[in-house]
Residue frames relative to the residue before (quaternion, step in Angstrom):
aa qw qx qy qz dx dy dz
M 1.0000 0.0000 0.0000 0.0000 0.00 0.00 0.00
G 0.2090 0.8006 -0.5465 0.1292 3.58 -1.23 0.05
S 0.3928 0.7000 -0.5074 0.3134 3.59 1.07 0.65
I 0.0846 -0.7882 0.6095 0.0095 3.57 -0.98 0.87
T 0.0728 -0.8039 0.5903 -0.0011 3.57 -0.83 1.05
L 0.1185 -0.7597 0.6366 0.0608 3.54 -0.94 0.96
K 0.0384 -0.8096 0.5855 -0.0178 3.57 -0.75 1.06
D 0.8451 -0.1386 0.0426 0.5145 3.56 -0.59 1.22
V 0.2229 0.8025 -0.5193 0.1913 3.57 1.02 0.84
N 0.0231 -0.7928 0.6078 -0.0386 3.53 -0.90 1.03
K 0.0400 -0.7823 0.6208 0.0309 3.57 -1.12 0.71
S 0.0425 0.7860 -0.6126 0.0721 3.53 -0.78 1.12
F 0.1959 -0.7184 0.6507 0.1489 3.52 -1.26 0.58
G 0.7938 -0.1156 0.0291 0.5964 3.56 -0.09 1.30
D 0.8067 -0.2125 0.1892 0.5179 3.56 -0.75 -1.08
V 0.6105 0.5634 -0.3433 0.4382 3.58 1.30 -0.13
T 0.2111 -0.7806 0.5797 0.1001 3.59 -0.65 1.13
I 0.2143 -0.7845 0.5737 0.0977 3.56 -0.70 1.13
I 0.7733 0.1013 -0.0389 0.6246 3.56 1.00 -0.91
P 0.2558 -0.7374 0.6021 0.1684 3.63 -0.49 1.11
K 0.7369 -0.3975 0.2691 0.4760 3.61 -1.24 0.19
L 0.0349 0.8113 -0.5695 0.1277 3.51 -0.70 1.19
S 0.0642 -0.7844 0.6164 0.0269 3.57 -0.98 0.88
L 0.0645 0.7991 -0.5881 0.1066 3.56 -1.00 0.91
Q 0.1791 -0.7661 0.6086 0.1029 3.55 -1.09 0.79
I 0.0632 -0.7689 0.6361 0.0130 3.58 -0.85 1.06
D 0.2708 -0.8089 0.5060 0.1278 3.55 -0.52 1.19
E 0.6759 -0.5042 0.3653 0.3944 3.53 -1.28 0.49
G 0.8437 0.2032 -0.1659 0.4684 3.55 -0.96 0.96
E 0.5070 0.6637 -0.4239 0.3504 3.60 1.22 -0.05
F 0.2669 -0.6824 0.6470 0.2111 3.53 -1.31 0.48
V 0.0183 -0.8243 0.5622 -0.0639 3.55 -0.23 1.34
V 0.1386 -0.7958 0.5867 0.0578 3.56 -0.85 0.99
F 0.2335 -0.7204 0.6385 0.1371 3.55 -0.97 0.99
V 0.0560 0.8132 -0.5740 0.0780 3.58 -0.60 1.10
G 0.3072 0.7261 -0.5744 0.2200 3.54 -1.17 0.64
P 0.6586 -0.5150 0.3590 0.4149 3.58 -1.24 0.22
S 0.6785 -0.4607 0.3643 0.4412 3.57 -1.28 0.27
G 0.8076 0.2684 -0.2131 0.4799 3.56 -0.99 0.92
C 0.4948 0.6844 -0.4244 0.3266 3.61 1.25 0.13
G 0.5971 -0.6050 0.3496 0.3941 3.62 1.26 -0.15
K 0.4186 0.7432 -0.4562 0.2537 3.61 1.23 0.02
S 0.6787 0.4655 -0.3002 0.4822 3.63 0.94 -0.81
T 0.6094 0.5407 -0.3468 0.4646 3.59 1.08 -0.70
L 0.6464 0.5160 -0.3190 0.4628 3.59 0.97 -0.85
L 0.6402 0.5152 -0.3206 0.4710 3.59 1.00 -0.81
R 0.6710 0.4996 -0.2945 0.4620 3.58 0.96 -0.86
L 0.5972 0.5387 -0.3593 0.4733 3.60 1.14 -0.55
I 0.6464 0.5052 -0.3131 0.4785 3.59 1.00 -0.84
A 0.6899 0.4878 -0.2738 0.4595 3.58 0.99 -0.88
G 0.4646 -0.6735 0.4535 0.3534 3.58 1.16 -0.51
L 0.4742 0.6749 -0.4365 0.3594 3.58 1.28 0.22
E 0.7223 0.2177 -0.1850 0.6299 3.56 1.37 -0.18
D 0.4308 -0.6901 0.5159 0.2682 3.57 -1.09 0.71
V 0.4451 -0.6667 0.5328 0.2711 3.55 -1.08 0.79
T 0.4140 -0.6984 0.5221 0.2612 3.60 -0.91 0.89
S 0.7565 -0.1590 0.0971 0.6269 3.56 1.07 -0.81
G 0.6096 0.5493 -0.4157 0.3924 3.56 -1.25 0.37
E 0.3915 -0.7258 0.5351 0.1835 3.55 -1.35 0.04
I 0.1295 -0.7538 0.6405 0.0694 3.54 -1.13 0.83
T 0.0795 -0.7999 0.5948 -0.0005 3.56 -0.74 1.12
I 0.0879 -0.7788 0.6204 0.0299 3.57 -0.93 0.97
D 0.8289 -0.0898 -0.0052 0.5521 3.56 -0.56 1.21
G 0.7394 -0.4470 0.2192 0.4532 3.54 0.92 0.97
R 0.6470 0.4988 -0.3203 0.4796 3.60 1.28 -0.07
D 0.4769 -0.6658 0.4937 0.2927 3.57 -0.92 0.91
A 0.0492 -0.8256 0.5618 -0.0201 3.57 -0.52 1.21
T 0.2985 0.8119 -0.4724 0.1692 3.59 1.30 0.06
D 0.8070 0.2529 -0.1147 0.5211 3.57 0.89 -0.92
L 0.4346 0.6976 -0.4674 0.3256 3.58 1.24 0.20
P 0.4764 -0.6404 0.5052 0.3282 3.62 -1.04 0.66
P 0.6873 -0.5052 0.3159 0.4154 3.63 -1.13 0.51
A 0.6607 0.5457 -0.3158 0.4074 3.60 0.90 -0.91
K 0.7275 0.4283 -0.2423 0.4782 3.61 1.14 -0.53
R 0.5556 0.6234 -0.3895 0.3886 3.59 1.25 0.10
R 0.3224 -0.7788 0.4747 0.2536 3.60 1.31 -0.22
L 0.4693 0.6228 -0.4657 0.4183 3.52 1.00 0.99
S 0.1931 -0.7663 0.5993 0.1281 3.58 -1.11 0.65
M 0.1755 -0.8103 0.5556 0.0620 3.55 -0.81 1.05
V 0.1465 -0.7534 0.6369 0.0731 3.54 -1.07 0.88
F 0.2398 -0.8206 0.5103 0.0934 3.54 -0.54 1.22
Q 0.6829 -0.4480 0.3911 0.4242 3.52 -1.40 0.12
S 0.7034 0.3636 -0.2257 0.5675 3.56 1.09 -0.80
Y 0.4965 -0.6828 0.4430 0.3016 3.60 -0.86 0.92
A 0.1108 -0.8465 0.5098 0.1063 3.59 1.16 -0.72
L 0.2754 0.7598 -0.5353 0.2456 3.58 0.88 0.97
Y 0.4724 -0.6421 0.5176 0.3108 3.57 -1.21 0.55
P 0.3816 -0.7819 0.4399 0.2225 3.62 -0.37 1.20
H 0.6812 0.4944 -0.2923 0.4539 3.60 1.13 -0.61
M 0.6514 0.5056 -0.3122 0.4718 3.59 1.27 -0.24
S 0.5091 -0.6051 0.5113 0.3366 3.56 -1.22 0.50
V 0.6908 -0.4183 0.3693 0.4598 3.56 -1.34 0.04
R 0.6256 0.5451 -0.3251 0.4536 3.56 1.00 -0.89
G 0.6884 0.4936 -0.2763 0.4540 3.56 0.88 -0.99
N 0.6489 0.5216 -0.3177 0.4537 3.58 1.00 -0.80
I 0.6772 0.4807 -0.2975 0.4710 3.57 0.92 -0.89
A 0.7020 0.4877 -0.2627 0.4475 3.57 1.00 -0.86
F 0.4812 0.7382 -0.4106 0.2342 3.58 1.16 -0.59
P 0.7013 0.4589 -0.3122 0.4473 3.68 0.69 -0.90
L 0.6315 0.5268 -0.3328 0.4614 3.59 1.13 -0.62
K 0.6288 0.5222 -0.3303 0.4721 3.58 1.05 -0.75
M 0.6537 0.5142 -0.3095 0.4609 3.57 1.00 -0.87
A 0.6841 0.4685 -0.2780 0.4851 3.58 1.16 -0.62
G 0.4946 -0.6993 0.4004 0.3259 3.58 1.32 0.00
E 0.2705 0.7840 -0.5147 0.2173 3.59 1.15 0.58
D 0.5918 -0.5670 0.4490 0.3559 3.55 -1.25 0.55
K 0.6000 -0.6123 0.3822 0.3450 3.59 -0.99 0.84
A 0.6608 0.5076 -0.3109 0.4572 3.58 0.93 -0.86
V 0.6338 0.5219 -0.3202 0.4726 3.58 1.06 -0.78
I 0.6341 0.5344 -0.3213 0.4573 3.57 1.00 -0.88
E 0.6665 0.5077 -0.3070 0.4514 3.58 0.85 -0.96
K 0.6569 0.5167 -0.3071 0.4552 3.57 0.98 -0.86
K 0.6912 0.4789 -0.2804 0.4629 3.60 0.90 -0.94
V 0.6377 0.5186 -0.3250 0.4677 3.58 1.02 -0.77
A 0.6505 0.5194 -0.3097 0.4595 3.58 0.96 -0.89
E 0.6652 0.5006 -0.3035 0.4634 3.59 0.97 -0.83
A 0.6516 0.5056 -0.3129 0.4711 3.59 0.96 -0.88
A 0.6493 0.5174 -0.3112 0.4625 3.58 0.99 -0.84
R 0.6345 0.5270 -0.3271 0.4612 3.57 1.03 -0.77
V 0.6641 0.5140 -0.2977 0.4540 3.57 0.88 -0.97
L 0.7733 0.3630 -0.1692 0.4915 3.58 0.98 -0.88
N 0.4398 -0.7137 0.4399 0.3219 3.60 1.28 0.22
L 0.4508 0.6886 -0.4440 0.3542 3.56 0.94 0.93
T 0.3485 0.7839 -0.4720 0.2029 3.60 1.26 -0.02
S 0.7260 0.4389 -0.2548 0.4641 3.60 0.87 -0.88
Y 0.6829 0.4738 -0.2829 0.4787 3.60 1.29 -0.10
L 0.3780 0.7877 -0.4442 0.1982 3.59 1.28 -0.07
D 0.7405 0.4042 -0.2323 0.4841 3.60 1.05 -0.64
R 0.5316 0.6224 -0.4136 0.3987 3.60 1.26 0.12
K 0.4338 -0.6512 0.5510 0.2900 3.55 -1.31 0.39
P 0.6799 -0.5123 0.3278 0.4097 3.63 -1.14 0.51
R 0.6394 0.5488 -0.3381 0.4192 3.61 1.01 -0.76
Q 0.6649 0.4987 -0.2949 0.4715 3.59 1.24 -0.39
L 0.6372 0.5359 -0.3071 0.4609 3.58 1.32 0.06
S 0.5039 -0.5993 0.5197 0.3419 3.55 -1.29 0.36
G 0.6939 -0.4665 0.3391 0.4311 3.57 -1.30 0.20
G 0.6614 0.5095 -0.3082 0.4560 3.57 0.97 -0.84
Q 0.6470 0.5105 -0.3170 0.4694 3.58 1.04 -0.77
R 0.6325 0.5256 -0.3318 0.4622 3.59 1.01 -0.76
Q 0.6507 0.5013 -0.3256 0.4683 3.56 0.99 -0.80
R 0.6250 0.5273 -0.3409 0.4638 3.61 1.06 -0.65
V 0.6086 0.5345 -0.3487 0.4715 3.58 1.08 -0.68
A 0.6473 0.5158 -0.3171 0.4630 3.58 0.95 -0.88
I 0.6477 0.4943 -0.3120 0.4887 3.58 1.04 -0.76
G 0.6195 0.5512 -0.3335 0.4485 3.59 1.06 -0.78
R 0.6283 0.5372 -0.3218 0.4616 3.55 1.05 -0.80
A 0.6600 0.4858 -0.2996 0.4886 3.57 1.15 -0.66
I 0.6382 0.5646 -0.3271 0.4087 3.58 0.98 -0.87
V 0.6766 0.5345 -0.3190 0.3933 3.61 0.83 -0.94
R 0.6082 0.5559 -0.3588 0.4386 3.58 1.21 -0.37
Q 0.2590 -0.7998 0.4963 0.2166 3.58 1.34 -0.23
P 0.0787 0.8595 -0.4993 0.0755 3.57 0.73 1.10
T 0.6156 -0.5077 0.4513 0.3995 3.52 -1.38 0.16
A 0.7887 -0.0580 0.0656 0.6085 3.57 1.10 -0.78
F 0.3419 -0.6975 0.5890 0.2229 3.53 -1.29 0.51
L 0.1439 -0.7671 0.6206 0.0756 3.56 -1.04 0.83
F 0.0940 -0.8045 0.5863 0.0105 3.59 -0.65 1.15
D 0.1130 -0.8008 0.5864 0.0466 3.59 -0.69 1.07
E 0.7852 -0.3292 0.1478 0.5032 3.58 -0.07 1.39
P 0.0784 0.8728 -0.4798 0.0442 3.61 0.84 0.95
L 0.7299 0.4488 -0.2415 0.4556 3.61 1.15 -0.45
S 0.4644 0.7358 -0.4223 0.2542 3.60 1.23 -0.16
N 0.6639 0.4936 -0.3152 0.4649 3.62 1.19 -0.35
L 0.6160 0.5717 -0.3369 0.4246 3.60 1.28 -0.12
D 0.5275 -0.6073 0.4744 0.3577 3.57 -1.20 0.43
A 0.7506 -0.4553 0.2443 0.4118 3.55 -1.30 0.41
A 0.6781 0.4945 -0.3040 0.4508 3.61 0.87 -0.93
L 0.6663 0.4966 -0.3002 0.4683 3.59 0.96 -0.87
R 0.5984 0.5654 -0.3632 0.4363 3.58 1.06 -0.70
V 0.6557 0.5075 -0.3108 0.4646 3.57 0.94 -0.90
N 0.6636 0.5089 -0.3048 0.4559 3.60 0.91 -0.91
M 0.6918 0.4771 -0.2816 0.4632 3.57 0.88 -0.95
R 0.5730 0.5775 -0.3671 0.4509 3.57 1.14 -0.65
L 0.6754 0.4857 -0.2809 0.4786 3.56 0.94 -0.94
E 0.6643 0.5159 -0.3078 0.4448 3.57 0.96 -0.88
I 0.6617 0.4877 -0.3167 0.4733 3.61 0.95 -0.81
S 0.6308 0.5224 -0.3326 0.4675 3.60 1.02 -0.75
E 0.6616 0.4933 -0.3008 0.4780 3.57 0.98 -0.86
L 0.6128 0.5505 -0.3375 0.4554 3.57 1.07 -0.76
H 0.6407 0.5235 -0.3234 0.4591 3.57 0.99 -0.81
Q 0.6462 0.5182 -0.3178 0.4614 3.57 1.01 -0.79
Q 0.6678 0.5006 -0.2963 0.4644 3.59 1.06 -0.74
L 0.7688 0.4039 -0.1996 0.4538 3.56 0.79 -1.06
K 0.1992 -0.8098 0.5206 0.1831 3.60 1.16 -0.66
T 0.4509 0.6796 -0.4485 0.3656 3.57 1.19 0.59
T 0.5851 -0.5767 0.4398 0.3628 3.58 -1.12 0.69
M 0.0180 -0.7894 0.6135 -0.0087 3.56 -0.96 0.91
I 0.0981 -0.7544 0.6472 0.0502 3.55 -1.03 0.90
Y 0.0760 -0.8314 0.5472 -0.0595 3.52 -0.60 1.22
V 0.1836 -0.7901 0.5792 0.0813 3.58 -0.78 1.04
T 0.1861 0.7660 -0.6026 0.1243 3.57 -0.94 0.90
H 0.3494 -0.6873 0.5791 0.2648 3.57 -1.26 0.35
D 0.5829 0.5918 -0.3433 0.4383 3.56 1.36 -0.16
Q 0.2907 -0.8006 0.4951 0.1714 3.58 -0.28 1.23
V 0.5505 0.5793 -0.4098 0.4398 3.63 1.20 -0.32
E 0.6193 0.5175 -0.3323 0.4880 3.61 1.02 -0.78
A 0.6547 0.5197 -0.3149 0.4496 3.57 0.92 -0.91
M 0.6928 0.4932 -0.2842 0.4427 3.58 0.83 -0.99
T 0.7411 0.4395 -0.2386 0.4479 3.60 0.93 -0.83
M 0.7565 0.4148 -0.2111 0.4594 3.61 1.11 -0.52
A 0.7081 0.5539 -0.2676 0.3467 3.56 0.94 -0.91
D 0.3663 -0.6114 0.6432 0.2798 3.48 -1.41 0.43
K 0.7937 0.0548 0.0299 0.6051 3.53 1.05 -0.94
I 0.1885 -0.7750 0.5966 0.0890 3.57 -0.91 0.96
V 0.1485 -0.7419 0.6479 0.0883 3.55 -1.10 0.85
V 0.1659 -0.7983 0.5747 0.0697 3.58 -0.45 1.23
L 0.1149 -0.8146 0.5685 0.0120 3.55 -0.64 1.20
N 0.0172 0.7722 -0.6342 0.0336 3.52 -1.16 0.74
A 0.8306 -0.1200 0.0260 0.5432 3.58 -0.52 1.23
G 0.7445 -0.4283 0.2112 0.4665 3.56 0.97 0.93
H 0.6293 0.5164 -0.3349 0.4745 3.59 1.26 -0.21
I 0.3915 -0.6571 0.5789 0.2825 3.55 -1.20 0.56
E 0.2622 -0.7815 0.5498 0.1349 3.57 -0.59 1.17
Q 0.7815 -0.1619 0.1351 0.5872 3.59 1.01 -0.81
V 0.1384 -0.7519 0.6392 0.0836 3.54 -1.22 0.65
G 0.3652 0.7281 -0.5265 0.2434 3.58 -0.88 0.89
S 0.6623 -0.4568 0.3843 0.4528 3.55 -1.30 -0.03
P 0.6758 -0.4912 0.3408 0.4311 3.62 -1.17 0.39
L 0.7108 0.4545 -0.2777 0.4594 3.60 0.84 -0.91
E 0.5769 0.5641 -0.3784 0.4536 3.61 1.12 -0.56
L 0.6961 0.4684 -0.2721 0.4711 3.56 0.88 -0.98
Y 0.6397 0.5258 -0.3197 0.4606 3.56 1.06 -0.74
R 0.7561 0.4077 -0.2134 0.4654 3.57 0.83 -1.01
N 0.8265 0.1436 -0.0281 0.5436 3.57 0.97 -0.87
P 0.0061 0.8110 -0.5844 0.0272 3.62 0.48 1.11
K 0.4602 -0.7170 0.4564 0.2566 3.57 -0.92 0.91
N 0.8119 0.0477 -0.0095 0.5818 3.55 1.16 -0.52
R 0.7204 -0.4691 0.3074 0.4080 3.53 -1.32 0.19
F 0.5957 0.5674 -0.3699 0.4317 3.60 1.09 -0.65
V 0.6901 0.4618 -0.2809 0.4813 3.60 0.81 -0.99
A 0.6362 0.5433 -0.3279 0.4388 3.58 0.96 -0.86
G 0.7171 0.4481 -0.2494 0.4720 3.56 1.00 -0.82
F 0.6827 0.4942 -0.2926 0.4517 3.57 1.16 -0.53
I 0.7283 0.3825 -0.2225 0.5232 3.58 1.03 -0.80
G 0.7035 0.3928 -0.3306 0.4914 3.55 -0.78 1.09
S 0.0089 -0.8030 0.5951 -0.0321 3.56 -1.00 0.85
P 0.4301 -0.2701 -0.8298 0.2313 1.57 -1.36 2.14
K 0.6427 -0.5737 0.3486 0.3693 3.55 -1.19 0.53
M 0.6710 -0.5243 0.3689 0.3726 3.52 -1.29 0.51
N 0.3991 -0.6691 0.5729 0.2545 3.55 -1.21 0.65
F 0.1283 -0.7766 0.6112 0.0827 3.59 -0.99 0.80
V 0.0874 -0.7909 0.6056 0.0065 3.54 -0.94 0.98
E 0.1162 -0.7862 0.6054 0.0432 3.56 -0.91 0.97
G 0.6468 0.5586 -0.3637 0.3707 3.57 -1.30 -0.20
A 0.8542 -0.1912 0.1238 0.4675 3.52 -1.29 -0.52
E 0.6423 0.5403 -0.3301 0.4319 3.60 0.98 -0.84
A 0.6599 0.4946 -0.3025 0.4780 3.60 1.06 -0.79
K 0.6412 0.5427 -0.3271 0.4328 3.57 1.00 -0.82
K 0.5604 0.5958 -0.3875 0.4253 3.60 1.15 -0.53
H 0.7280 0.3954 -0.2101 0.5191 3.57 1.19 -0.66
G 0.5193 -0.6742 0.3925 0.3489 3.58 1.28 0.27
A 0.6068 0.5386 -0.3446 0.4722 3.56 1.09 0.74
A 0.5382 -0.5919 0.4844 0.3541 3.55 -1.30 0.34
A 0.7763 -0.0170 0.0168 0.6299 3.56 1.23 -0.59
I 0.1793 -0.7468 0.6242 0.1435 3.54 -1.23 0.51
G 0.1974 -0.7717 0.5932 0.1168 3.55 -1.23 0.53
V 0.0168 -0.7800 0.6255 -0.0095 3.57 -1.01 0.86
R 0.3808 -0.7201 0.5304 0.2349 3.57 -0.80 0.99
P 0.6235 -0.5691 0.3813 0.3768 3.62 -1.08 0.68
E 0.6914 0.4820 -0.2800 0.4595 3.59 1.02 -0.79
H 0.6752 0.4530 -0.2909 0.5042 3.60 1.29 -0.15
M 0.5361 0.5790 -0.4045 0.4623 3.54 1.24 0.59
N 0.2534 -0.7671 0.5711 0.1459 3.59 -0.63 1.11
L 0.2232 -0.8020 0.5488 0.0759 3.56 -0.86 1.05
S 0.0584 0.7818 -0.6183 0.0563 3.54 -1.12 0.74
T 0.3380 -0.7076 0.5728 0.2386 3.54 -1.24 0.44
A 0.6463 0.5425 -0.3051 0.4415 3.59 1.32 0.00
S 0.7855 -0.1969 0.1818 0.5579 3.60 0.72 -1.04
G 0.1735 0.7799 -0.5899 0.1171 3.56 -1.28 0.37
A 0.7127 -0.4664 0.3171 0.4171 3.56 -1.32 0.10
W 0.7845 0.1479 -0.0665 0.5985 3.57 1.01 -0.86
S 0.1589 -0.7717 0.6049 0.1154 3.57 -1.11 0.61
G 0.1160 0.8058 -0.5730 0.0941 3.55 -1.14 0.60
T 0.4932 -0.6470 0.5090 0.2812 3.50 -1.41 0.00
V 0.4537 -0.6828 0.5048 0.2704 3.56 -0.91 0.93
T 0.2032 -0.7725 0.5904 0.1156 3.58 -0.82 1.02
V 0.7803 -0.0159 0.0260 0.6247 3.57 1.06 -0.80
A 0.0987 -0.7652 0.6336 0.0562 3.57 -1.04 0.85
E 0.1334 -0.7897 0.5969 0.0474 3.56 -0.68 1.16
H 0.1080 -0.8108 0.5750 0.0148 3.58 -0.35 1.28
L 0.0607 -0.8458 0.5294 -0.0265 3.56 -0.28 1.33
G 0.5848 -0.5664 0.3845 0.4352 3.58 1.23 -0.03
S 0.7815 0.2776 -0.1467 0.5391 3.56 0.45 -1.20
D 0.7904 0.0936 -0.0214 0.6050 3.56 1.18 -0.66
T 0.1831 -0.7245 0.6426 0.1693 3.50 -1.36 0.26
F 0.1499 -0.7729 0.6121 0.0746 3.57 -0.81 1.03
L 0.0980 -0.7981 0.5940 0.0257 3.56 -0.76 1.07
H 0.1677 -0.7374 0.6467 0.0997 3.54 -1.00 0.91
V 0.0497 -0.8455 0.5264 -0.0742 3.52 -0.37 1.34
Q 0.2839 -0.7127 0.6134 0.1876 3.55 -0.99 0.88
A 0.1186 -0.8393 0.5302 0.0171 3.54 -0.08 1.36
E 0.5138 -0.6745 0.4445 0.2889 3.55 -0.90 0.97
G 0.8420 0.1292 -0.1281 0.5078 3.55 -0.81 1.07
I 0.6817 0.4675 -0.2659 0.4960 3.59 1.31 -0.06
G 0.4297 -0.6645 0.4919 0.3630 3.54 0.80 -1.08
L 0.7344 -0.3937 0.2950 0.4676 3.57 -1.24 -0.34
V 0.0409 -0.8001 0.5968 -0.0443 3.56 -0.77 1.13
T 0.2337 -0.7475 0.6046 0.1450 3.57 -1.09 0.80
A 0.0325 -0.7968 0.6033 -0.0075 3.57 -0.89 0.95
R 0.2173 -0.7805 0.5775 0.1001 3.54 -1.10 0.75
A 0.0827 -0.7825 0.6164 0.0294 3.55 -0.85 1.01
S 0.4559 -0.6704 0.5085 0.2900 3.57 -1.03 0.77
G 0.8176 0.1878 -0.1632 0.5193 3.56 -0.91 0.94
E 0.7193 -0.4217 0.3275 0.4444 3.56 -1.21 -0.53
F 0.0525 -0.7648 0.6421 0.0060 3.56 -0.88 1.03
G 0.3033 -0.8591 0.3939 0.1212 3.52 -0.17 1.35
V 0.4371 0.6391 -0.5317 0.3432 3.58 0.43 1.21
H 0.1960 -0.7868 0.5800 0.0784 3.55 -1.24 0.49
H 0.7717 -0.3391 0.2595 0.4714 3.55 -1.32 0.02
G 0.8075 0.2753 -0.2201 0.4730 3.55 -0.92 0.99
D 0.5656 0.6035 -0.3947 0.4001 3.62 1.21 -0.30
R 0.4194 -0.6859 0.5361 0.2574 3.54 -1.22 0.56
V 0.0037 0.7951 -0.6057 0.0301 3.58 -0.96 0.91
F 0.2968 -0.7276 0.5902 0.1850 3.53 -1.35 0.31
L 0.1377 -0.7972 0.5863 0.0408 3.56 -1.00 0.88
T 0.0338 -0.7866 0.6166 -0.0026 3.55 -1.05 0.84
P 0.3708 -0.7248 0.5297 0.2377 3.63 -0.61 1.07
E 0.5024 -0.6503 0.4742 0.3160 3.59 -1.00 0.81
P 0.4946 -0.6437 0.4875 0.3214 3.62 -0.89 0.85
G 0.7987 0.2741 -0.2140 0.4910 3.57 -0.96 0.85
K 0.6968 0.4381 -0.2748 0.4970 3.61 1.25 -0.11
I 0.5010 0.6308 -0.4323 0.4054 3.58 1.28 0.36
H 0.2405 -0.7684 0.5815 0.1165 3.58 -0.79 1.08
R 0.2028 -0.7940 0.5679 0.0776 3.57 -0.92 0.97
F 0.0724 -0.8037 0.5906 -0.0003 3.58 -0.96 0.90
D 0.4161 -0.6900 0.5299 0.2647 3.55 -1.14 0.70
A 0.7561 -0.4075 0.2657 0.4377 3.58 -1.32 -0.01
D 0.6890 0.4447 -0.2754 0.5016 3.61 1.22 -0.45
G 0.5952 -0.6096 0.3526 0.3869 3.59 1.25 0.17
R 0.5015 0.6485 -0.4379 0.3691 3.59 1.24 0.11
A 0.5187 -0.6382 0.4708 0.3194 3.56 -1.08 0.75
L 0.3017 -0.7503 0.5649 0.1640 3.55 -1.03 0.85
């Protein structure tokens, strides 16, 4: 099991509303990512589900049971925090086993569950090491192992990779995704990194100032953003927005074009401009172009595109890939 339902959930601190009334359905076995800018309420929402914060109003149901007022220990959820919070004097084995010992589990059962968690997380050869002898990625795996042995209804991850360097983040992203495929357990994952959201999620929940802007699969949000906020947040580099006369040609207050949907040429095109910065990455080239009558535009070319600062280029948005928005930012 592992379905979680939020109905008209609200969280306020005094007169300050952090989460206005919000409803959300998380189905059994889903990998759901809460994403949004800092301060949007995503961690608060996760803590409400975990029971670490009290709901001001509304209802939280876990597997059909009202859990709104249940303490965290009775919700059968396991949380993995940004901080590993490992016991430095304990071995990896001891850290993973700790919640089971506190629950009074039989020693043989503990050994079996610890061994299985270690196998799943490739930690078997590290069971007798102390946390100080591990890398950051290994420590995070230990923290996840401690959550796995409790066999929870769902896992809650609160920005678990933000303390890791770029290479480790990519590796851990893959490992957590693979773990989800193995365990088939519901996972809710909080991040401000939309690349993590796009690569890991079955379903993304985009939050803005406590409101849900849109819920959908990564490709749904990428292809059909409901508004300008979602369009600008999902996708990397972010979408270009153009207002004024060019937008009015398309019957909109603003249009949006993703960098990868911009055709580049040194000969001719719909818009012309001057390259301010050229980022040559080998696999891709990102051009930042000051386009005449348009403003600063980012374009992405596959492979090497041989222009540099000060060169003149032409850009043409791909037909059918132009997003239109009204004056309130809603998609048309």
